[in-house]
Every structure is written in structure tokens, then in C-alpha cells.
NUKOL-908915 format. One record per residue (C-alpha): x, y, z; residue number from 0. Coordinates in Angstrom, 2 decimals, decimal comma. Example, Ala and Ser with C-alpha at 12.3 -4.5 7.8 and 13.67 -1.06 7.14 Angstrom:
% NUKOL-908915
xx;yy;zz;k
12,30;-4,50;7,80;0
13,67;-1,06;7,14;1
//
This chain:
% NUKOL-908915
xx;yy;zz;k
-97,25;36,04;-66,20;0
-93,73;36,92;-67,32;1
-93,17;39,12;-64,27;2
-94,45;36,33;-62,02;3
-91,93;33,86;-63,47;4
-89,13;36,38;-63,02;5
-90,15;36,88;-59,38;6
-90,22;33,12;-58,74;7
-86,78;32,74;-60,34;8
-85,38;35,52;-58,19;9
-86,85;34,01;-55,01;10
-85,41;30,60;-55,87;11
-82,00;32,16;-56,49;12
-82,11;34,03;-53,19;13
-83,20;30,88;-51,38;14
-80,34;28,87;-52,88;15
-77,87;31,61;-52,04;16
-79,03;31,66;-48,42;17
-78,62;27,89;-48,04;18
-75,25;27,64;-49,77;19
-72,69;26,13;-47,45;20
-69,44;27,81;-46,54;21
-66,31;25,74;-46,15;22
-62,89;25,95;-44,53;23
-60,06;23,52;-45,25;24
-56,95;23,07;-43,14;25
-54,34;20,51;-42,18;26
-52,29;20,46;-38,98;27
-49,63;21,47;-38,26;28
-49,84;24,94;-39,81;29
-46,42;26,45;-40,46;30
-46,55;28,63;-43,58;31
-44,99;32,00;-42,78;32
-44,03;31,06;-39,22;33
-40,34;31,19;-38,29;34
-38,60;27,96;-39,35;35
-37,71;26,96;-35,77;36
-41,37;27,02;-34,82;37
-43,70;28,60;-32,30;38
-44,82;27,15;-28,97;39
-47,97;27,90;-26,94;40
-49,82;29,25;-29,97;41
-52,72;31,64;-29,41;42
-55,01;32,63;-32,28;43
-57,48;35,50;-32,08;44
-59,41;37,59;-34,59;45
-59,46;41,37;-34,65;46
-61,32;43,17;-37,43;47
-60,71;41,45;-40,76;48
-57,48;39,77;-39,65;49
-56,46;36,73;-37,67;50
-53,56;37,21;-35,30;51
-51,16;34,72;-33,75;52
-48,68;34,90;-30,88;53
-46,71;32,35;-28,88;54
-43,28;31,48;-27,55;55
-40,80;32,29;-30,29;56
-37,38;30,71;-30,77;57
-35,15;30,04;-28,89;58
-37,64;28,23;-26,69;59
-35,23;26,70;-24,18;60
-31,99;27,81;-22,50;61
-30,14;25,01;-24,32;62
-31,06;26,72;-27,59;63
-29,71;30,11;-26,54;64
-26,44;29,60;-28,37;65
-23,91;32,44;-28,66;66
-26,04;34,67;-26,46;67
-29,03;34,66;-28,81;68
-32,20;35,20;-26,77;69
-35,91;35,26;-27,47;70
-36,73;38,68;-28,99;71
-39,98;39,31;-27,10;72
-43,72;38,97;-27,78;73
-44,10;38,06;-31,43;74
-47,19;38,89;-33,53;75
-48,21;37,26;-36,81;76
-51,11;38,18;-39,08;77
-53,24;36,22;-41,54;78
-56,36;36,58;-43,70;79
-57,14;32,85;-43,79;80
-55,66;31,18;-40,66;81
-53,32;29,23;-42,95;82
-50,75;31,68;-44,31;83
-49,04;33,93;-41,79;84
-46,64;36,83;-41,96;85
-44,68;38,56;-39,23;86
-46,04;41,91;-38,03;87
-43,42;42,67;-35,37;88
-42,34;41,93;-31,84;89
-44,92;44,05;-30,06;90
-43,05;43,89;-26,73;91
-39,34;43,84;-27,47;92
-36,68;42,36;-25,22;93
-35,03;45,19;-23,25;94
-31,51;45,39;-21,87;95
-30,23;43,37;-18,94;96
-31,23;46,14;-16,52;97
-34,92;45,10;-16,75;98
-36,52;42,17;-14,96;99
-38,18;40,99;-18,20;100
-34,90;40,47;-20,04;101
-35,19;36,90;-21,27;102
-37,47;33,95;-22,14;103
-40,80;35,75;-22,97;104
-42,57;32,49;-22,36;105
-46,17;31,75;-23,41;106
-47,32;35,25;-24,36;107
-50,92;35,95;-25,28;108
-53,11;38,91;-26,16;109
-56,39;39,74;-24,46;110
-58,83;42,43;-25,56;111
-60,57;43,88;-22,51;112
-62,81;46,90;-23,00;113
-61,21;48,97;-25,74;114
-57,66;48,02;-24,77;115
-55,31;45,24;-25,83;116
-53,11;43,52;-23,26;117
-49,98;41,64;-24,27;118
-49,14;39,16;-21,49;119
-45,69;37,61;-21,05;120
-43,57;35,62;-18,60;121
-39,86;36,36;-18,19;122
-36,79;36,02;-16,00;123
-33,53;37,81;-15,29;124
-31,21;35,80;-13,08;125
-28,70;38,66;-12,83;126
-31,27;40,79;-10,99;127
-32,52;37,95;-8,79;128
-35,58;37,08;-10,89;129
-34,73;33,39;-11,04;130
-37,45;31,33;-12,60;131
-40,40;32,84;-14,42;132
-42,26;36,03;-13,43;133
-45,40;37,48;-14,99;134
-45,99;40,86;-16,63;135
-48,00;42,63;-19,30;136
-48,24;45,64;-21,60;137
-51,21;47,66;-22,89;138
-52,10;49,29;-26,22;139
-55,04;50,95;-27,98;140
-54,56;48,77;-31,08;141
-53,64;45,11;-31,38;142
-50,49;45,91;-33,35;143
-49,42;48,51;-30,79;144
-47,56;50,52;-29,74;145
-47,58;48,82;-26,33;146
-46,59;50,27;-22,97;147
-45,36;47,85;-20,32;148
-47,52;48,25;-17,20;149
-45,22;46,09;-15,06;150
-42,13;48,03;-16,12;151
-40,44;48,27;-12,73;152
-41,44;44,96;-11,18;153
-43,38;41,87;-12,20;154
-46,98;41,19;-11,28;155
-46,03;37,99;-9,44;156
-43,79;34,96;-9,54;157
-45,08;32,27;-11,88;158
-45,69;31,44;-15,51;159
-48,36;31,27;-18,25;160
-50,29;34,37;-17,20;161
-53,78;34,77;-18,65;162
-56,67;37,21;-18,03;163
-60,42;36,69;-17,92;164
-63,04;39,47;-17,79;165
-66,21;38,40;-16,00;166
-69,73;39,66;-16,74;167
-69,49;42,25;-13,96;168
-66,39;43,82;-15,53;169
-63,98;42,43;-12,95;170
-60,77;41,02;-14,42;171
-59,10;37,93;-13,02;172
-55,55;36,75;-13,55;173
-54,70;33,04;-13,72;174
-51,18;31,61;-13,76;175
-49,22;28,56;-12,59;176
-46,65;28,51;-9,83;177
-45,26;25,08;-9,04;178
-46,64;21,84;-7,71;179
-47,92;22,97;-4,30;180
-49,74;26,06;-5,61;181
-50,76;24,68;-8,99;182
-52,80;27,09;-11,11;183
-53,93;30,08;-9,08;184
-56,04;33,18;-9,55;185
-56,61;36,68;-8,19;186
-58,58;39,75;-9,20;187
-56,36;42,35;-10,85;188
-56,27;46,12;-11,23;189
-55,18;46,36;-14,87;190
-54,20;50,02;-14,73;191
-51,93;49,64;-11,70;192
-50,61;46,13;-12,29;193
-51,52;44,94;-8,79;194
-53,79;42,28;-7,31;195
-57,03;43,28;-5,61;196
-57,49;39,93;-3,87;197
-55,14;37,45;-2,25;198
-53,92;34,81;-4,75;199
-55,58;31,43;-4,28;200
-55,01;28,01;-5,77;201
-57,66;26,89;-8,28;202
-56,43;23,40;-9,19;203
-53,33;21,36;-8,44;204
-51,59;18,39;-10,03;205
-52,95;14,96;-9,21;206
-51,65;12,86;-6,34;207
-48,15;11,37;-6,51;208
-46,83;8,55;-4,33;209
-43,13;8,13;-3,64;210
-40,96;5,12;-2,82;211
-38,06;5,81;-0,45;212
-35,02;3,72;0,32;213
-35,13;3,55;4,14;214
-32,28;1,51;5,65;215
-32,06;-0,63;2,55;216
-35,79;-1,30;2,42;217
-38,14;0,23;-0,15;218
-41,02;1,89;1,68;219
-44,02;3,42;-0,10;220
-45,16;6,71;1,39;221
-48,28;8,50;0,06;222
-47,56;12,08;-0,91;223
-44,41;14,06;-0,27;224
-43,26;14,18;3,36;225
-39,86;15,81;3,02;226
-37,77;12,67;3,30;227
-34,35;12,87;1,68;228
-33,60;11,24;-1,64;229
-33,31;8,76;-3,21;230
-36,96;8,43;-4,08;231
-38,94;7,07;-7,02;232
-42,17;8,82;-7,96;233
-45,24;6,74;-8,80;234
-47,73;8,51;-11,07;235
-51,34;7,41;-11,45;236
-53,02;10,23;-13,35;237
-52,35;12,06;-16,61;238
-51,73;15,39;-14,81;239
-49,63;14,18;-11,87;240
-46,21;15,64;-12,67;241
-47,34;19,21;-13,20;242
-49,97;21,47;-14,73;243
-49,70;24,71;-16,70;244
-51,15;26,76;-19,55;245
-54,35;28,10;-17,96;246
-57,06;29,64;-20,15;247
-60,57;30,57;-19,00;248
-63,89;30,97;-20,82;249
-67,54;31,09;-19,77;250
-70,34;29,14;-21,46;251
-73,98;28,84;-20,31;252
-73,23;30,12;-16,79;253
-70,34;27,68;-16,34;254
-66,69;28,70;-16,14;255
-64,14;26,49;-17,91;256
-60,48;26,46;-16,90;257
-58,30;24,75;-19,51;258
-54,87;23,45;-18,57;259
-52,11;21,18;-19,86;260
-49,81;18,55;-18,39;261
-46,60;16,87;-19,58;262
-47,02;13,66;-17,53;263
-47,61;11,33;-20,52;264
-46,51;13,59;-23,39;265
-48,46;16,83;-23,60;266
-52,23;16,81;-23,18;267
-55,14;19,16;-22,38;268
-57,90;18,90;-19,81;269
-60,27;21,29;-18,08;270
-61,98;22,09;-14,80;271
-65,36;23,75;-14,26;272
-66,93;26,03;-11,68;273
-70,20;27,89;-11,16;274
-68,27;30,99;-9,99;275
-64,99;32,44;-11,21;276
-63,63;32,01;-7,68;277
-64,45;28,31;-7,68;278
-64,46;25,74;-6,31;279
-63,04;24,20;-9,48;280
-63,68;20,56;-10,36;281
-61,52;18,67;-12,84;282
-63,53;16,84;-15,48;283
-63,53;13,05;-14,96;284
-62,92;12,36;-18,67;285
-59,72;14,41;-18,88;286
-57,71;14,76;-21,01;287
-59,96;15,55;-23,95;288
-57,19;16,57;-26,38;289
-53,46;16,14;-26,87;290
-50,85;13,52;-27,66;291
-49,07;10,83;-25,68;292
-45,35;10,22;-26,03;293
-44,17;6,59;-25,97;294
-40,87;7,33;-24,25;295
-42,52;9,57;-21,65;296
-45,19;6,97;-20,92;297
-42,59;4,26;-20,44;298
-40,48;6,47;-18,18;299
-43,42;7,46;-15,98;300
-45,14;4,09;-15,80;301
-48,08;4,56;-18,17;302
-49,37;2,34;-20,93;303
-49,23;4,15;-24,26;304
-52,61;4,13;-26,02;305
-52,14;6,71;-28,75;306
-52,71;6,71;-32,49;307
-49,88;5,00;-34,37;308
-50,45;7,28;-37,37;309
-50,46;10,51;-35,36;310
-47,27;12,46;-36,19;311
-47,42;14,41;-32,91;312
-45,82;13,27;-29,68;313
-46,89;16,42;-27,79;314
-49,92;18,68;-28,31;315
-50,96;21,29;-25,78;316
-50,98;24,68;-24,07;317
-54,21;25,81;-25,67;318
-56,22;28,97;-26,01;319
-59,82;29,30;-27,22;320
-60,96;31,47;-30,11;321
-64,08;31,84;-32,28;322
-63,39;29,93;-35,48;323
-64,41;30,67;-39,07;324
-67,68;28,77;-38,54;325
-68,61;30,69;-35,38;326
-67,85;27,82;-33,01;327
-65,25;27,68;-30,29;328
-61,93;26,42;-31,64;329
-58,73;25,78;-29,79;330
-55,24;26,78;-30,84;331
-52,11;25,22;-29,40;332
-48,78;23,80;-30,52;333
-48,05;20,34;-31,83;334
-44,58;18,79;-31,80;335
-43,50;16,10;-34,21;336
-40,43;13,84;-34,06;337
-38,29;16,66;-35,48;338
-38,92;18,56;-32,25;339
-40,19;21,72;-33,97;340
-43,49;23,12;-32,61;341
-46,05;24,59;-34,98;342
-49,63;25,81;-34,87;343
-52,44;23,27;-34,38;344
-56,13;24,25;-34,53;345
-59,35;22,25;-34,25;346
-63,02;22,94;-33,47;347
-64,52;22,05;-30,09;348
-68,11;21,81;-28,95;349
-70,31;21,36;-25,88;350
-72,83;18,56;-25,43;351
-76,17;19,04;-23,63;352
-74,53;18,44;-20,25;353
-71,86;21,06;-20,91;354
-69,01;18,63;-21,49;355
-66,34;19,70;-23,98;356
-65,47;17,55;-27,00;357
-63,09;17,62;-29,93;358
-62,13;15,08;-32,58;359
-58,56;16,37;-32,60;360
-55,75;16,72;-32,68;361
-56,28;16,16;-36,38;362
-53,38;15,64;-38,77;363
-55,11;14,84;-42,06;364
-56,87;17,27;-44,40;365
-59,99;18,66;-42,72;366
-63,05;20,18;-44,40;367
-65,40;22,17;-42,16;368
-68,83;23,12;-43,55;369
-71,53;25,36;-42,13;370
//
């Protein structure tokens, strides 16, 4: 009888232990351990027992490059809890002016493909004729490096916000953005050689824009851009009309999801879907599903502001997707408050039965996640 009672007690204890909930608490924005001037385009990923973080480090803009101080390269932070970060190193360091990837190091990210780690970056060097952003990447056997730049002698292509996606068949596809006419494009890539295997194609483009032109003293509305000389006034109708950027691709239940951001009303995130990695891609009708509107930007571009008065962010965007502490898909991005300093923002996302993506964010109060 005594042994039976002991066994029952043990089973009850095991049962309670198995049903005990785990929790994770956080509050956006997350800044502890991150450089005081902030981090844009934040990407979180987990490798082994550590969380890692990269993004556009300061100075973010040319106007901030005072006294010749430039962005140092691809930064890497490390954390045990997603909340407290410390600097590991710049895993791709800014070289001298003789290299095409001399300045900016915009929107870097890290992709693990096979047993290799790829550090992606976007740079310029006006003195060598690389005006505007160009894409490149480096490779390493470990996430912390050392990394070898694959595109050492020339960039992969002209454009910005390079990202990679490995499909189920092992083929790797590059996505990036390259201006209004091209939008976000894609091509299959040979990772070892740093060359495209297919001709770059456009996946999605910004929404339609109408323009008003002053023709002989009369204002004439002309749909689309037809090359007429200025002055002109743009008329925007959709949240992603001015431009799109920040591609990131995942696959879920046989559907491909292409995330992207736009600065038309502030900074917001939407997505497009496709049944094949090569498209055709269809923007979701309920875009954007995440982000923040800016009152001044809305007024300037002719939109009604409908944001949250208590939300401290006026811009939230350029996301990546990672597996969160509860096993769900989470997104990481940057959020900008009135002080203008970008810091890490994270929130869980989920799919409904029809495959639509949802999130309650961007959150700015204390959040408790249980599972």
C-alpha cells in the first residue's frame, strides 16, 4: 500500500511538471546592451544556446557621418534571453576606400544555409563609381566567424536589402529591392561563385501613383508616370505607393510568404504570397498587418492618420522572421520613437486556417507569453 501511494505521488508530480507553463516577458523597444545610437533593420536568429542580432549600426544616414565617421561594418550582438545583448564583434569590417563595399553596410542579415553562415550586406563607394547601394555577402563556418567576403572584387548586383531563401530542393534564391520600376526582385544564386543562375525578375512593385502636372497653367491629372517634366504633385492611394523594401521570405504549408516594408505613411509591413518561389506573387488585401503610421508623413502624403495615440513609435518596420522562445514564428524589426533612435522590436505572429498572417503588435507595454 505504501509503495502504491508513493507511485501515485510520483505520477502526479510528473504530470504536474509536464503541464507547467513556461513564460517569457518582454517590453518593446529592447535596447539593453545595444549601442546608444540604436540599430536599424534588426534581425534576430538563434544558433545553439544563443540568440544573435544584427542590423544597420550607427551612423545610419550620410547626415550622421560627421568628421568622416562611417559605419564599421556588419555588427553582431549575442544574448541568452533576447532582452540583454552584448557586442560580439563586427563580423565583416569596413575595408579601405579601395574596395567597393567601403561605406553604409545597410540592412545586413545572417542566413544559415547548409552548414555555412552567410553575412549579407549592402554598401556603396562613390569614389569607385558604386553610387547608390550594391549587394554583397561573406561566408563562414561559424556564426561568429571568421568570414570571407565572396563578393570581394565586385558586388552581386545593384540594389539594397539583400536576403536569401533556400527552397526545399536546395536551390537558393536572392531577393533585393532596386527602385520603383523594378521593385523587389529575385534570382537563383550560386553561393560559392557569387553569381546569378537565372535572370533577375521583379516579384512585386510599389502601388500605383497618379501625378498632377502643370500644363500651360492648367493642372492636369495623368495616371502613372509618363516622363513629363516637373513640376508635378504625386497622389498616393495605397500604403505602399512611394516605395517598397526590406524583403524577407519564408515558406509555410506549401505557401511562400514575401514580407516587405514601405515608408508611405510612416513605416509599415505587409506581405505577398505565391505557390512557387518564382511567383506570381500576390499582395495580401489586408496589408499592412504590422507597423506604425506617422502623423506628419500621413499629412504630407494625403492620408488620414488612424494610429494608436498611446503608441510611442512613429515608424516600425524592415522585419525578419525567427522562431521565438515559444516555438512560434516571431518577427524582429526596428521601432523609432520621437527621439529618432531605432531599437529592437519583437512580437509573435501566427497563421489562421486560411494562411493569413496576424500579429497584435507592435506592442509597447509589458508582454507575458505563456506556452
